[in-house]
C-alpha positions, 0 to 999 in steps of 0.5 A, a space after each residue: 262443111 259443105 260439098 263446095 268447101 270439100 271440093 275447094 279443099 281437095 283442089 288446093 291439096 295436091 293429089 297423092 292418089 296414084 289413081 286416075 284424075 278427073 278432067 276437072 282436076 287436070 284443068 284446075 292444075 294446068 290453070 294453076 300452073 299457067 297462072 303461076 308461070 304468068 305471075 313469075 314471068 311478069 315479076 321477072 321481066 316486068 309488065 312491059 316486056 311481059 306484054 311483048 313476050 305474050 304477043 310474040 308467043 301468040 304469033 310464033 308459038 313454035 319458035 318460042 317453044 324451041 327457045 324455051 326448050 333450048 333454054 331449059 336444056 342448056 340451063 340444066 347442065 349449067 345448074 349441074 355444073 354450078 351445083 357440083 362446083 358449090 358442093 365441091 367448094 363446100 367439101 373442100 372448105 370442110 376438109 381444109 378446116 379439118 386438115 388445118 385443124 389437125 395441123 394446128 393441133 399437131 403443131 401445138 402439141 409439138 410446140 408444147 413439147 418443145 417448150 416443156 423440154 426447154 422449161 425442164 432443161 432451164 429449171 434443171 440448170 438453175 437448180 444445179 447452179 443454186 445447189 452448187 452455189 450453196 455447196 460452194 458457200 458451205 465449202 468456203 465457210 468450212 475452209 475459212 474456219 479451219 484456215 485463218 482468212 485474215 489478211 494483215 494490213 501493210 506495215 506503215 511507218 510513223 512518218 506515213 510511208 510504207 515499210 520497204 520490207 512489205 511486198 509491193 502492191 
């Protein structure tokens, strides 16, 4: 690597050293800054407006400096406000999601508890009805064996008329 390659490499790397800089380095960095600013201004404003702004800057440098300074110092509070608003919005959305998630979880637990309670009560009622049905069937079967449950048919005479001594229906 030659001496010119080392100089070019050092010029592309920003200076980390807190010591003094040579005039050549300062000139290079200022040149790089102005070139970047011109390219940015030309891409933002367009070529035609860029030429007009450049003419205005050459004829009225102090006025342009005042306009740029006021713009920058007016933009800083606006940027701080927009940043604060964005961060606040982000935090409120995160908190909303956390609170909403907690409420949904709490409501889900309550819902599961209520549904479980209803399931237990209904199951208990169905079980009690089933047990009582089988118990009543057993009692009825036992009673029907001890007492004859046969019902005698009504007495009918030979001519097809019912017996008058039979009870009316």
